VOPAFI-452805 format. One record per residue (C-alpha): x, y, z. Coordinates in steps of 0.05 Angstrom, whole numbers, plus 5000, padded with zeros to 4 digits. Layout:
BEGIN
<<X,Y,Z>>
...
This chain:
BEGIN
<<6717,4376,4648>>
<<6760,4403,4695>>
<<6721,4395,4757>>
<<6695,4325,4760>>
<<6627,4304,4804>>
<<6638,4315,4879>>
<<6570,4303,4893>>
<<6590,4235,4932>>
<<6604,4252,4987>>
<<6553,4312,4996>>
<<6500,4258,4975>>
<<6530,4194,5013>>
<<6523,4258,5076>>
<<6452,4271,5054>>
<<6424,4196,5039>>
<<6469,4134,5045>>
<<6458,4126,5117>>
<<6416,4174,5148>>
<<6382,4157,5217>>
<<6311,4138,5205>>
<<6280,4144,5282>>
<<6212,4148,5288>>
<<6141,4141,5319>>
<<6155,4198,5369>>
<<6093,4206,5420>>
<<6065,4246,5468>>
<<6050,4191,5506>>
<<6084,4172,5585>>
<<6119,4117,5567>>
<<6179,4095,5631>>
<<6185,4124,5687>>
<<6229,4176,5702>>
<<6278,4187,5754>>
<<6332,4212,5779>>
<<6348,4139,5821>>
<<6336,4107,5755>>
<<6414,4103,5735>>
<<6430,4071,5800>>
<<6384,4022,5790>>
<<6421,3945,5776>>
<<6400,3876,5749>>
<<6385,3826,5795>>
<<6368,3762,5756>>
<<6313,3717,5739>>
<<6322,3677,5808>>
<<6307,3732,5847>>
<<6240,3761,5802>>
<<6216,3668,5808>>
<<6212,3683,5878>>
<<6143,3719,5879>>
<<6123,3709,5804>>
<<6128,3626,5803>>
<<6058,3631,5750>>
<<6103,3669,5707>>
<<6160,3633,5715>>
<<6131,3577,5699>>
<<6103,3596,5631>>
<<6170,3626,5610>>
<<6215,3571,5625>>
<<6232,3529,5553>>
<<6210,3584,5519>>
<<6244,3615,5457>>
<<6271,3674,5497>>
<<6298,3627,5553>>
<<6329,3590,5502>>
<<6348,3647,5465>>
<<6430,3634,5478>>
<<6468,3582,5517>>
<<6538,3555,5538>>
<<6556,3490,5504>>
<<6538,3435,5547>>
<<6510,3365,5535>>
<<6441,3402,5559>>
<<6443,3457,5499>>
<<6469,3425,5443>>
<<6428,3394,5395>>
<<6462,3386,5335>>
<<6494,3314,5330>>
<<6566,3314,5344>>
<<6578,3253,5346>>
<<6631,3250,5291>>
<<6579,3271,5245>>
<<6592,3298,5168>>
<<6562,3354,5120>>
<<6578,3361,5052>>
<<6548,3428,5024>>
<<6535,3434,4952>>
<<6602,3452,4929>>
<<6634,3392,4958>>
<<6669,3407,5024>>
<<6662,3368,5086>>
<<6653,3393,5152>>
<<6662,3362,5213>>
<<6616,3357,5271>>
<<6663,3326,5330>>
<<6670,3321,5413>>
<<6748,3329,5450>>
<<6755,3326,5523>>
<<6682,3340,5539>>
<<6682,3403,5487>>
<<6650,3423,5419>>
<<6692,3431,5356>>
<<6684,3431,5293>>
<<6730,3421,5227>>
<<6718,3469,5173>>
<<6727,3526,5124>>
<<6755,3575,5162>>
<<6790,3649,5151>>
<<6815,3651,5076>>
<<6784,3585,5059>>
<<6828,3538,5097>>
<<6804,3478,5131>>
<<6810,3486,5209>>
<<6790,3457,5278>>
<<6740,3514,5318>>
<<6713,3503,5385>>
<<6638,3524,5389>>
<<6630,3555,5467>>
<<6557,3580,5449>>
<<6495,3553,5428>>
<<6442,3607,5387>>
<<6367,3601,5390>>
<<6333,3527,5398>>
<<6284,3517,5345>>
<<6260,3502,5276>>
<<6340,3509,5265>>
<<6404,3520,5318>>
<<6464,3566,5303>>
<<6530,3561,5343>>
<<6589,3615,5361>>
<<6654,3614,5351>>
<<6701,3655,5388>>
<<6762,3696,5344>>
<<6810,3750,5361>>
<<6785,3820,5386>>
<<6729,3789,5427>>
<<6683,3769,5368>>
<<6640,3712,5370>>
<<6622,3697,5296>>
<<6559,3650,5275>>
<<6575,3592,5235>>
<<6534,3577,5177>>
<<6524,3516,5184>>
<<6461,3504,5234>>
<<6430,3446,5260>>
<<6342,3424,5228>>
<<6315,3399,5295>>
<<6257,3381,5259>>
<<6290,3342,5199>>
<<6348,3325,5252>>
<<6408,3340,5202>>
<<6457,3393,5194>>
<<6450,3434,5133>>
<<6486,3501,5106>>
<<6443,3574,5105>>
<<6462,3591,5037>>
<<6462,3526,5007>>
<<6458,3561,4934>>
<<6498,3620,4947>>
<<6580,3620,4957>>
<<6616,3670,4989>>
<<6694,3670,4976>>
<<6735,3684,5044>>
<<6745,3761,5021>>
<<6666,3777,5019>>
<<6636,3814,5074>>
<<6578,3753,5071>>
<<6632,3699,5096>>
<<6614,3672,5168>>
<<6685,3701,5191>>
<<6671,3764,5174>>
<<6633,3819,5192>>
<<6558,3800,5172>>
<<6560,3738,5214>>
<<6590,3771,5276>>
<<6545,3766,5341>>
<<6569,3824,5378>>
<<6538,3873,5327>>
<<6488,3832,5295>>
<<6452,3793,5343>>
<<6471,3805,5418>>
<<6430,3858,5439>>
<<6363,3812,5425>>
<<6378,3742,5451>>
<<6416,3771,5520>>
<<6403,3819,5581>>
<<6432,3883,5585>>
<<6481,3874,5533>>
<<6540,3924,5526>>
<<6569,3925,5456>>
<<6633,3947,5479>>
<<6667,3970,5418>>
<<6720,4001,5418>>
<<6727,4045,5359>>
<<6796,4058,5351>>
<<6823,3984,5358>>
<<6768,3960,5334>>
<<6750,3903,5384>>
<<6701,3878,5435>>
<<6700,3876,5502>>
<<6623,3860,5513>>
<<6578,3842,5576>>
<<6507,3823,5591>>
<<6478,3807,5651>>
<<6441,3743,5628>>
<<6461,3705,5579>>
<<6389,3699,5548>>
<<6329,3739,5542>>
<<6305,3734,5607>>
<<6253,3785,5661>>
<<6286,3847,5658>>
<<6297,3848,5587>>
<<6230,3874,5581>>
<<6215,3894,5653>>
<<6283,3936,5670>>
<<6332,3925,5718>>
<<6291,3906,5784>>
<<6330,3919,5835>>
<<6282,3975,5856>>
<<6229,3928,5852>>
<<6261,3882,5889>>
<<6268,3938,5944>>
<<6198,3944,5944>>
<<6169,3888,5949>>
<<6221,3869,6018>>
<<6200,3918,6044>>
<<6121,3931,6023>>
<<6141,4005,6013>>
<<6106,4040,5963>>
<<6172,4091,5945>>
<<6124,4108,5883>>
<<6067,4092,5847>>
<<6094,4042,5802>>
<<6124,4002,5852>>
<<6202,4003,5832>>
<<6204,3995,5756>>
<<6222,4032,5706>>
<<6186,4001,5656>>
<<6106,3993,5666>>
<<6077,3935,5635>>
<<6014,3932,5656>>
<<5963,3999,5644>>
<<5999,4021,5574>>
<<5968,4026,5513>>
<<5969,3986,5455>>
<<6023,4027,5419>>
<<6068,4024,5478>>
<<6070,3950,5482>>
<<6082,3940,5415>>
<<6139,3986,5421>>
<<6167,3946,5481>>
<<6177,3882,5440>>
<<6196,3931,5373>>
<<6269,3940,5387>>
<<6287,3862,5374>>
<<6222,3849,5328>>
<<6242,3893,5276>>
<<6295,3916,5216>>
<<6326,3966,5258>>
<<6394,3994,5273>>
<<6410,4006,5345>>
<<6430,4079,5362>>
<<6471,4051,5423>>
<<6470,3999,5474>>
<<6401,4001,5491>>
<<6377,4032,5558>>
<<6306,4019,5594>>
<<6282,4094,5611>>
<<6287,4120,5537>>
<<6226,4171,5527>>
<<6216,4136,5464>>
<<6231,4077,5419>>
<<6268,4114,5368>>
<<6319,4144,5425>>
<<6348,4072,5421>>
<<6336,4051,5349>>
<<6320,4061,5274>>
<<6266,4023,5237>>
<<6268,4014,5165>>
<<6219,4041,5125>>
<<6192,3998,5063>>
<<6247,3986,5032>>
<<6250,3969,4961>>
<<6301,3913,4983>>
<<6255,3897,5046>>
<<6188,3900,5026>>
<<6141,3884,4959>>
<<6108,3948,4941>>
<<6053,3929,4972>>
<<6076,3921,5045>>
<<6098,3848,5039>>
<<6141,3825,5084>>
<<6207,3809,5022>>
<<6276,3807,5066>>
<<6278,3786,5138>>
<<6242,3836,5176>>
<<6219,3812,5244>>
<<6150,3830,5249>>
<<6145,3900,5280>>
<<6138,3939,5201>>
<<6087,3891,5181>>
<<6051,3898,5250>>
<<6041,3971,5252>>
<<6019,3963,5176>>
<<5956,3928,5204>>
<<5893,3946,5216>>
<<5898,3906,5288>>
<<5950,3954,5310>>
<<5911,4013,5273>>
<<5849,3972,5325>>
<<5890,3977,5380>>
<<5906,3900,5379>>
<<5972,3889,5425>>
<<6015,3834,5411>>
<<5986,3801,5480>>
<<5925,3798,5452>>
<<5948,3737,5411>>
<<6013,3713,5453>>
<<6035,3695,5528>>
<<6086,3747,5538>>
<<6119,3700,5576>>
<<6106,3629,5535>>
<<6105,3672,5470>>
<<6057,3611,5453>>
<<5990,3632,5418>>
<<5941,3637,5472>>
<<5890,3592,5434>>
<<5905,3528,5374>>
<<5883,3545,5306>>
<<5827,3594,5286>>
<<5814,3606,5364>>
<<5866,3662,5378>>
<<5830,3701,5309>>
<<5752,3682,5341>>
<<5777,3719,5406>>
<<5743,3784,5364>>
<<5723,3756,5299>>
<<5658,3725,5301>>
<<5670,3651,5284>>
<<5588,3653,5243>>
<<5610,3699,5198>>
<<5684,3686,5188>>
<<5697,3614,5192>>
<<5652,3581,5155>>
<<5650,3557,5074>>
<<5615,3625,5053>>
<<5666,3667,5077>>
<<5737,3627,5064>>
<<5711,3577,5005>>
<<5749,3522,5030>>
<<5723,3454,5055>>
<<5758,3425,5121>>
<<5764,3360,5104>>
<<5831,3327,5104>>
<<5900,3359,5146>>
<<5882,3421,5183>>
<<5949,3427,5213>>
<<5979,3487,5175>>
<<6044,3460,5172>>
<<6088,3479,5111>>
<<6115,3429,5074>>
<<6170,3447,5029>>
<<6168,3430,4944>>
<<6226,3398,4911>>
<<6248,3460,4886>>
<<6247,3496,4952>>
<<6185,3525,4956>>
<<6133,3524,5007>>
<<6070,3482,5007>>
<<6011,3477,5051>>
<<5971,3420,5061>>
<<5898,3395,5032>>
<<5849,3435,5083>>
<<5896,3490,5110>>
<<5857,3546,5061>>
<<5806,3540,5124>>
<<5865,3564,5169>>
<<5851,3645,5169>>
<<5932,3652,5175>>
<<5944,3611,5114>>
<<5904,3675,5070>>
<<5915,3734,5119>>
<<5983,3723,5143>>
<<6022,3693,5085>>
<<6097,3682,5106>>
<<6162,3669,5077>>
<<6221,3615,5097>>
<<6282,3657,5131>>
<<6352,3617,5154>>
<<6337,3557,5113>>
<<6280,3520,5152>>
<<6242,3579,5186>>
<<6178,3596,5165>>
<<6146,3658,5194>>
<<6086,3681,5182>>
<<6069,3768,5150>>
<<6039,3808,5207>>
<<6015,3858,5160>>
<<5947,3802,5166>>
<<5916,3835,5104>>
<<5850,3822,5061>>
<<5874,3771,4998>>
<<5885,3819,4940>>
<<5899,3776,4878>>
<<5888,3814,4830>>
<<5934,3873,4862>>
<<5981,3821,4864>>
<<5974,3816,4789>>
<<5985,3887,4775>>
<<6042,3899,4822>>
<<6069,3832,4816>>
<<6072,3809,4889>>
<<6062,3746,4918>>
<<5995,3723,4923>>
<<5972,3690,4979>>
<<5933,3630,4940>>
<<5978,3606,4898>>
<<6021,3581,4956>>
<<5972,3528,4967>>
<<5953,3523,4887>>
<<6017,3521,4867>>
<<5984,3490,4792>>
<<5954,3548,4780>>
<<5965,3630,4748>>
<<5955,3695,4782>>
<<5887,3707,4737>>
<<5864,3644,4762>>
<<5863,3673,4831>>
<<5838,3741,4809>>
<<5775,3700,4768>>
<<5758,3656,4837>>
<<5760,3721,4881>>
<<5726,3770,4832>>
<<5674,3711,4835>>
<<5667,3703,4912>>
<<5682,3774,4925>>
<<5647,3811,4866>>
<<5702,3866,4820>>
<<5690,3914,4878>>
<<5753,3929,4902>>
<<5783,3987,4959>>
<<5841,4031,4934>>
<<5908,4008,4964>>
<<5968,4043,4983>>
<<6005,3997,4938>>
<<5989,4015,4880>>
<<6018,4090,4890>>
<<6083,4066,4921>>
<<6094,4028,4859>>
<<6090,4084,4810>>
<<6127,4125,4861>>
<<6185,4072,4854>>
<<6187,4067,4790>>
<<6189,4148,4789>>
<<6120,4152,4744>>
<<6099,4226,4745>>
<<6035,4210,4757>>
<<6049,4188,4823>>
<<6071,4258,4851>>
<<6006,4283,4872>>
<<5978,4213,4901>>
<<6043,4209,4944>>
<<6033,4284,4972>>
<<5961,4270,4988>>
<<5987,4193,5015>>
<<6031,4239,5066>>
<<5987,4288,5091>>
<<5920,4231,5097>>
<<5927,4211,5170>>
<<5882,4151,5153>>
<<5941,4122,5128>>
<<5994,4075,5170>>
<<6049,4127,5194>>
<<6101,4080,5159>>
<<6068,4079,5099>>
<<6065,4162,5100>>
<<6136,4166,5115>>
<<6147,4120,5057>>
<<6115,4164,5016>>
<<6147,4213,5031>>
<<6216,4185,5022>>
<<6184,4164,4954>>
<<6170,4242,4947>>
<<6234,4260,4946>>
<<6244,4237,4885>>
<<6204,4302,4852>>
<<6214,4374,4846>>
<<6156,4433,4851>>
<<6129,4476,4893>>
<<6073,4435,4916>>
<<6131,4385,4937>>
<<6163,4430,4969>>
<<6101,4443,5015>>
<<6087,4380,5025>>
<<6160,4374,5061>>
<<6150,4442,5099>>
<<6086,4412,5135>>
<<6118,4344,5154>>
<<6170,4378,5194>>
<<6113,4404,5238>>
<<6092,4326,5232>>
<<6073,4306,5306>>
<<6101,4244,5286>>
<<6172,4232,5291>>
<<6173,4184,5233>>
<<6155,4238,5184>>
<<6193,4299,5212>>
<<6258,4253,5210>>
<<6235,4230,5131>>
<<6223,4306,5110>>
<<6298,4316,5136>>
<<6323,4266,5097>>
<<6295,4272,5033>>
<<6276,4342,5031>>
<<6287,4383,4962>>
<<6344,4420,4958>>
<<6335,4493,4993>>
<<6364,4560,4989>>
<<6419,4571,5047>>
<<6376,4616,5100>>
<<6312,4577,5084>>
<<6343,4510,5100>>
<<6374,4547,5162>>
<<6302,4577,5182>>
<<6256,4510,5172>>
<<6312,4459,5203>>
<<6350,4493,5251>>
<<6288,4491,5304>>
<<6292,4417,5293>>
<<6364,4417,5313>>
<<6335,4413,5386>>
<<6276,4361,5380>>
<<6263,4312,5430>>
<<6279,4257,5394>>
<<6348,4235,5388>>
<<6341,4211,5323>>
<<6305,4276,5290>>
<<6356,4320,5316>>
<<6413,4286,5280>>
<<6372,4281,5225>>
<<6358,4363,5236>>
<<6450,4370,5245>>
<<6463,4318,5183>>
<<6418,4365,5136>>
<<6454,4430,5154>>
<<6519,4401,5136>>
<<6505,4421,5060>>
<<6522,4501,5092>>
<<6585,4517,5119>>
<<6580,4523,5199>>
<<6608,4603,5196>>
<<6545,4605,5161>>
<<6499,4590,5216>>
<<6490,4635,5271>>
<<6531,4624,5344>>
<<6469,4596,5375>>
<<6444,4548,5330>>
<<6519,4533,5314>>
<<6524,4503,5392>>
<<6460,4462,5379>>
<<6499,4437,5316>>
<<6547,4419,5353>>
<<6521,4381,5395>>
<<6471,4351,5352>>
<<6522,4333,5307>>
<<6572,4300,5368>>
<<6503,4250,5387>>
<<6510,4240,5298>>
<<6579,4219,5320>>
<<6567,4177,5375>>
<<6520,4129,5341>>
<<6556,4119,5276>>
<<6622,4110,5316>>
<<6585,4053,5367>>
<<6569,4020,5299>>
<<6637,4035,5271>>
<<6641,3953,5257>>
<<6584,3968,5194>>
<<6622,3990,5141>>
<<6571,4049,5126>>
<<6579,4071,5191>>
<<6652,4097,5164>>
<<6630,4118,5107>>
<<6589,4165,5132>>
<<6650,4186,5187>>
<<6678,4200,5129>>
<<6631,4245,5105>>
<<6627,4278,5168>>
<<6699,4286,5183>>
<<6706,4322,5107>>
<<6649,4367,5138>>
<<6698,4380,5198>>
<<6755,4403,5163>>
<<6803,4330,5171>>
<<6817,4304,5110>>
<<6865,4251,5138>>
<<6808,4220,5177>>
<<6761,4225,5133>>
<<6805,4179,5084>>
<<6824,4124,5144>>
<<6745,4117,5165>>
<<6737,4106,5079>>
<<6784,4058,5077>>
<<6768,4023,5140>>
<<6690,4020,5111>>
<<6731,3985,5044>>
<<6767,3937,5089>>
<<6707,3912,5133>>
<<6656,3905,5064>>
<<6692,3909,5004>>
<<6631,3913,4962>>
<<6615,3979,4988>>
<<6620,4019,4928>>
<<6593,4081,4950>>
<<6661,4083,4995>>
<<6707,4073,4929>>
<<6671,4131,4896>>
<<6679,4174,4957>>
<<6747,4166,4974>>
<<6773,4179,4902>>
<<6727,4242,4892>>
<<6767,4266,4966>>
<<6839,4238,4934>>
<<6819,4280,4877>>
<<6799,4338,4923>>
<<6875,4333,4938>>
<<6899,4323,4873>>
<<6922,4255,4883>>
<<6883,4238,4817>>
<<6929,4166,4824>>
<<6914,4146,4878>>
<<6840,4163,4853>>
<<6845,4131,4792>>
<<6869,4068,4830>>
<<6813,4063,4876>>
<<6761,4069,4818>>
<<6795,4016,4787>>
<<6805,3969,4846>>
<<6722,3974,4856>>
<<6713,3956,4782>>
<<6763,3900,4788>>
<<6712,3868,4832>>
<<6647,3881,4791>>
<<6661,3910,4712>>
<<6573,3929,4717>>
<<6585,3981,4770>>
<<6563,4041,4725>>
<<6564,4092,4777>>
<<6648,4079,4775>>
<<6652,4073,4704>>
<<6611,4140,4701>>
<<6667,4169,4757>>
<<6733,4149,4724>>
<<6709,4168,4657>>
<<6696,4233,4689>>
<<6772,4230,4721>>
<<6810,4200,4668>>
<<6778,4258,4620>>
<<6812,4308,4675>>
<<6872,4280,4672>>
<<6866,4285,4591>>
<<6857,4207,4590>>
<<6814,4229,4535>>
<<6800,4153,4500>>
<<6802,4118,4560>>
<<6748,4163,4590>>
<<6704,4154,4535>>
<<6703,4083,4539>>
<<6683,4080,4604>>
<<6637,4143,4596>>
<<6600,4100,4553>>
<<6593,4036,4588>>
<<6566,4087,4644>>
<<6508,4108,4584>>
<<6496,4036,4554>>
<<6478,4001,4637>>
<<6446,4071,4660>>
<<6397,4089,4602>>
<<6362,4132,4640>>
<<6421,4166,4674>>
<<6415,4235,4632>>
<<6479,4263,4662>>
<<6526,4204,4632>>
<<6499,4205,4559>>
<<6505,4288,4564>>
<<6584,4283,4589>>
<<6596,4220,4536>>
<<6558,4274,4489>>
<<6607,4338,4509>>
<<6671,4296,4507>>
<<6653,4272,4436>>
<<6641,4329,4413>>
<<6713,4362,4444>>
<<6742,4302,4398>>
<<6699,4323,4350>>
<<6673,4270,4338>>
<<6606,4294,4318>>
<<6558,4243,4303>>
<<6572,4206,4363>>
<<6572,4266,4406>>
<<6492,4281,4375>>
<<6469,4215,4390>>
<<6495,4212,4455>>
<<6463,4284,4473>>
<<6404,4268,4440>>
<<6392,4204,4488>>
<<6396,4256,4544>>
<<6349,4298,4523>>
<<6298,4241,4521>>
<<6319,4225,4588>>
<<6301,4297,4613>>
<<6270,4338,4555>>
<<6263,4405,4588>>
<<6339,4399,4617>>
<<6364,4470,4587>>
<<6439,4448,4591>>
<<6432,4393,4552>>
<<6377,4431,4497>>
<<6432,4490,4485>>
<<6494,4427,4483>>
<<6461,4393,4418>>
<<6433,4459,4394>>
<<6509,4484,4398>>
<<6533,4420,4370>>
<<6474,4431,4312>>
<<6501,4492,4293>>
<<6569,4471,4293>>
<<6546,4410,4242>>
<<6506,4457,4192>>
<<6454,4427,4218>>
<<6404,4483,4225>>
<<6334,4465,4230>>
<<6349,4416,4274>>
<<6381,4468,4315>>
<<6321,4526,4297>>
<<6281,4474,4342>>
<<6315,4477,4394>>
<<6318,4548,4399>>
<<6239,4550,4400>>
<<6221,4493,4438>>
<<6281,4538,4496>>
<<6244,4595,4486>>
<<6177,4561,4488>>
<<6207,4536,4560>>
<<6235,4604,4579>>
<<6211,4670,4534>>
<<6270,4707,4573>>
<<6331,4659,4552>>
<<6375,4699,4515>>
<<6416,4633,4477>>
<<6356,4620,4453>>
<<6332,4688,4427>>
<<6412,4689,4393>>
<<6411,4627,4374>>
<<6350,4638,4337>>
<<6371,4699,4308>>
<<6435,4670,4286>>
<<6389,4608,4255>>
<<6341,4658,4219>>
<<6401,4704,4185>>
<<6440,4635,4162>>
<<6387,4599,4129>>
């Protein structure tokens, strides 16, 4: 027990905030020329001289209105001394003063304060407002204007975040500079000063204008003015015509995805993943069948769809300048799908009488209802959506076939029950079975759900899914992540294959969740990926090799490793206004042998987000390694003061207290960890060992038996309980364990000696 668990730091570096940058492919994407670096942004007016039709379509679009300086023209909310009282009874007031706009509301530390609003954010169905704060920050007010109801509302009406919470509106979760700006303005430069924790941001145009998609236009303007063919692409970095469907979708993806930027967006990158890291089908973001759960912004949904697989692109449905659908109602879908097959009762089994607008209606409980007759609308069944930001209904772009049977099995949303709110799941299953028959295709959601639950039978299915190119790449990568929870030669073999995948997502995920390898084997497999063409894969390879001391790498590999680690550090410092990045920097500094910087990074992570509990644990581990046990204890107790249900923190504190010889209190915390983590074998094992040490045999026996129930083949647990049985003279039980040990490992020396002892003394 002297060496309490220190794996938290390694686990953080390996798993906590990996950079899953993916979907690299061998296509001609942007044009790479030396003169690209000299190109400048010229603004919408320069484009409109020649592209009048496109400019007219763009005018008043959501991109055009994405952000604006506060003015009578841009402000939609009621600032005529209007008031709004939230569910906690706090009344805010919106007013004008000397031609400016103000709000009187809760501010820093919850104190009622007057704030000037300097910018609008968005247009419809809601408009938000930005308030300047020290350090170059713009903060998003949590009170927004409902453009449909013409009233003020709170974005989190039922949830209270106290002023110390990361989610409180004056804190980092609502900082425009890092949470919103790169997608709402053109040529946005974050200007984040890592050391000072301040911003000096800039943008070419305040909204999402022409060059946000087309790139800096000075070369194109020169070509247009001189009519000299400088090159085949007429001076544009980003080609938006004569490109593949995948290229067009990825062009939109930087903003229309749940992702983290790896730096300021730069037109001209070879692929999307040098700029950003889109998320996998994470359990916090997506239901097991891939349906949207949290706010995920379309991209990862669409690349799951059959539409994407058939090379349908954004512009097939949306006008890329006005952003409006090309057609109303079902006509958008009927561009490709035959009306006489799909737009008829025999397909959708819904009558057309009644309101066919498909507009959502809110029930009293806040759920979304739809008008009578909307079952005839393609999107209501195939693109069921969710409401975000209080009133913003967004359809799921995975465009899936309704599967009430699958929804029932996986407990995921059933498209039918969005309208038929008085019915149960079985009702949907019965009707769709009656209409379409019993036979249903297998769906990847079943395997992903089993993998999320770590079911043993999921292992072989996940292996097959990862290797099957008929599944969407995103699904295969998610399966690979889940496969990392399992062990065995087949699992390892699949990870090795994945390192050679043509898809960067697969390579990156393999690096991020690879099972344990011997150092020589790890170097052999991972080393070549330090020079991968995709930045995200290089970074992940460098991170993977931090489990091996730098001195064990040969000189050439060490140089490549250092170079990729520099890229990793630059990406983390770019996003150093996020707690996760500071925490990972702490882990990186430990690897680099600089504990002082590591401590500072972890302390900053906690200061940014007090609820990032892994940072407390890692900081405590670091203090423990420095023999600053009092600081380690204080750090863990600080976390528990915020949330006493943090069983991982209880576990760490219990181990630390045991090291400090505070055994009775250590038992209290280890027991809380074991009770809260019934399926965490190690918590029960350590509790049992300490109870045995304190000569509390019956209690130790219960704890060790539970550890074995969780991990029946764990030799360490079996051996510990066998020894306890011998000490308690329970030789028959000890003999059973000895035989089990020898059955698993016939050459196990302890098992043989134990059985001999029992046979001699029984």
